[in-house]
N, C-alpha and C positions, 0 to 999 in steps of 0.2 A: 504494500500499500504506499502510495506516495506521501512525503511529508507536505504540510500545507504550503510551503514556499517553493515546491517542485513545479517545474514546467514540463508538461508532457506534450510532445509534438509528434504528429504522424510523419513517418519517413519510411521509404521504400526499403524492405530489408535487403535487397540485392544492392542498392546504392550504399547502404550502411556497411555491408560486407566489402564493397569495393573500397570505400574510404579506409577501412581497417586494413585491408590487404595492401594498399598502396602507401599507407602511412610509413614514413621513415622512422628510424629509431630515435632520431633528434626531434621529431614532431610531438607536440602536446597531444595527449589523448582528446579524442572528439568531445567528451564531456567537458574538459577544461577549455577548450576553444569555444564551446557553446556558452559556457558560463562567462567567459570573457566578452563574447558578443552581447549577451544579455546585459552585462554591466555597462557597455558602452551605450547601449539603447537607453538604460536607466540614466546615465549621466547627461545624455543628449536631451532627453524629454522631460525629466523631473527638474523643477526649479532648484537652484543651489540652496535656497533657504529651506525648502522642504527636505533636501537631502541632508542638510545639517541637522534639522529637527529629528529625522529618523535616526541619524548616527549618535545623537546625544541622549536618546531615550534608553532607559535601563532595560536590559534584556531580562525577561522574566525567567525564573529557574524552571527547568523542565518538570512536567508533572510526573509524579510517581506512577508507575504502572498500576492499573487496576488489579485488585486480587482476583485470582480466578475462582469461580464458584465450583466447589466440590460437591458431588452428591454422595450422600451416605451409601457405603457398600453394603450390600446384602450378605447374609451368612454364606451363601454360595461362592461369593467372590472372595471372601477372606480365606 
């Protein structure tokens, strides 16, 4: 399941495989290149004051995972 900040885009699997096949050892992984591209779009479109506001906000701590519900075992399962 994707994280709330993840961006999912449709992309032809054959094209993805070709990108991976022809990527050199010095190339960034495709995810890192896409992240850099998304950051450039963010910097281009979001006003500087808004970017500063977002950067200054405290990051909330991650929520602890919800405890799993367990069902009582029957005598046959014990």
